[in-house]
N, C-alpha and C positions, 0 to 999 in steps of 0.2 A: 452341597446341601446347605451348609451354614450361610453361604453367600446368598443363596436363593431365599432362604427364610428371612435373613436380615433385610433383603430388598423388599420382600413382601411386607414386613413389619414397618419399614420406613414409608412405603407407599400408603399403607392403611393409616398411619399416623398423619401424614400430610393430607390425605383425603378427608379424614375426620376433622382436622383443624380448618380446612377450607369450607366446610359445610355447616359451620355453626350458625345458629339462628341469631340474627341481629336483634338487639333490644337496647337501643340507645335512649337514655332518658334526659330530658331537659326541663328546666323551669324558665318560663318566659314571663317577665314582669310586664303588666299592662302599661301602655304608654303614659297613663295618668297615675300610675302607682297605686291603684285602688284594689289590686289583686294580682293573680297570676294564672297562667295556663300551664299545666303539666303536659308535656308532649313526650310520647313514647314512639320511637321510630322502629318499626319492625320490617320484615323482608318485603311485604307487599302492601302493608297498611300503616297508618299512623293513628294512634289513639290519643285523644285529648281529654283532659278533665280540668275544669275550672276550679280554682281554690274555694269558691263560694258554693259549689254544687257537688252532690255525690254522683251525678250522671257521668258516665264514660261514653264518649262519642268515638266511633270508628270511621275512618275515611280511607278510601282507596288512594294509593300513590298513582298519580296519572303520568308523571314524568319525573325522571331523576337523572342527574349527571353529576360530575365532580363538584359543581358549585351550589346546586340547589335541588330541592324536592318540591314539586308542585302536587298538591293533594286536595281532595274534596269529593263531595257527592253531588251529582247532578239532579237527583230526585227530590230535593227539598224545595218548598215553596220559594218563589223569587224573593220574598220579603226576608227570608232567613238564609238565602244562598250566599255562600262566601267562596271566594277564590283565594286559596292560601298558598304561600310560598315560604319554605324554610330555607334560609341561606346558611349553608354548612360552615363556610369560612368565617363569616362575620357574626354567626350565631344570632341572627335576627329572624323574626317571624313577621311576615307581611300578610295582613288580612284585608281583603277588599270585600266589603259588604255591598253586594250588587244592588239590593233593594233600597239601601240608604244612599248609595252613591258616595260612600266614605271609605277611606283606606286608613288602616292603623298599622303602626310599626312597633313591635315589642322586642326588647332586648332579652336574650336568653343566656343561660349558663348550663353547661353540661353537668349532670348529677352523677353519672357513673363512668 
């Protein structure tokens, strides 16, 4: 009886530890050092907030592997459409502004 109860408790502990919600926070400094983007990586979305604005933007994670996370929304006007990639190992955020034809690289640091 004790062995069964102990096994169940260990299983429940391991199960609960593996299903915690991800909430990794980063601060990414603009390439020109004029401000920053706060990035929160959750299970299926990424939230961003610029240091100069109270607005919180939410983007769907389109693809993720051990090296990078690609995120964005396809329903924005082309002028404001960005393709964003967060590189996990180098802690860099790459933003490609499609309407402008420009790409920006921001250095990030983990906050939590």
